[in-house]
N, C-alpha and C positions, 0 to 999 in steps of 0.2 A: 822577565818582560823584554829584555834587550833581544834575545833570540826570537821571539815572536815578531818583533819589529823587522828583523833581517829576513825571516821567512815570508812576511807580507811583501816585503820589497822583491824578493826572488820571484813570488808568485805574479806579481805585477809585470816584471820583466819577462817572465815566461808567457804571460798572456800577450804582451806586446810582440813578442817574437812569432807567437802563433798566428797573430792577425797579419804580420808580415808574410809569413809562410803561406797563408791562405791567398793572399793577394798575388803573390808570386805564382802559385799553382794555377790560378785563374788565367794567368797570361802565358803559362808554358803549354805549347801544343804537342801532341803526340800523334802518330799515325798508325793505325791498325790496318793490316793488309790480309787479303785472303785470295785464293785462287791465283797464286802466283802474281800478285800485284794487280789483278784485273778488277778487284773491288778494293777500294781505300777509303777508310773513314778517319777523319781528323777530329780529335777532341782535345779539350783542355785537360790538363792533369786532374782537374776537378771533376771531369766527367761529362762537361757541357759539349755538345756536338757542334762543330764548326762547319764541316763539309763532309760530303759523301760523294766520291767519284766512282763510276761504273763504266767500264770498257763497253762500248757499244756492241760489240760482238756477243755480249751475254744477253742482250735484249731480244731474246727468242721466246714467243709467247708459250710455246710448248715446253720450255725449260724454266719456267718460272720459279719452281721449287729449287732448283739449283742456284738461281740468283738469290733466293730468300736466304738460303743456307750460307751462301758466301757472305752476305751482308751481316748475319748474325756472327759469323766467324771473325769478320773484321772488327765488329764492335768489341767482341771478346778480347781480340788481340790488343786493341786500343785500350781497353779496360786494364788489361795486365800491365801494359807499358805505363799507363797513368799511375796505378798503384805503385809500380816500381819507382817512378819519379817522386811520388809522395813520400815513399819510404827513405829514398835519398836524402830529400830535403829534411825529413825529421832527424835522420842520423847526423846530418850536418848541424841542425839546430840544437841538438842535445849533446853535441861533441862526442858522438859514438856510444853514449849511454844506451844501453839496451833495455827495452821494456819487458816486463813479463810476457809470456806467450799469451796470445789472445788479446792483449791489451793494445788498443789503437789509439793515436791522438789524431786529430782532436776528438774528444770524447763524444 
């Protein structure tokens, strides 16, 4: 039974660290860029959108599809950077312990 108690204590500590990490990711901002920086999307590392900046030269009615594609690309770039930031935080929290392929935290 002693091992079960220690395991429960470790689980509680991990849960507390996960909550801290989630809070930290909510405040960490990443920028995604497309079109050579003409479109910039700022999100939190949790994926919440904070800002979108668009270079005025892109506001040409005939080129709406280009602008739409650049916005999608900037969001994809921001998502990639947010995922990398979350993975870095997870590595830091777990002390470099690698998870099995396909397993992501938080669950």
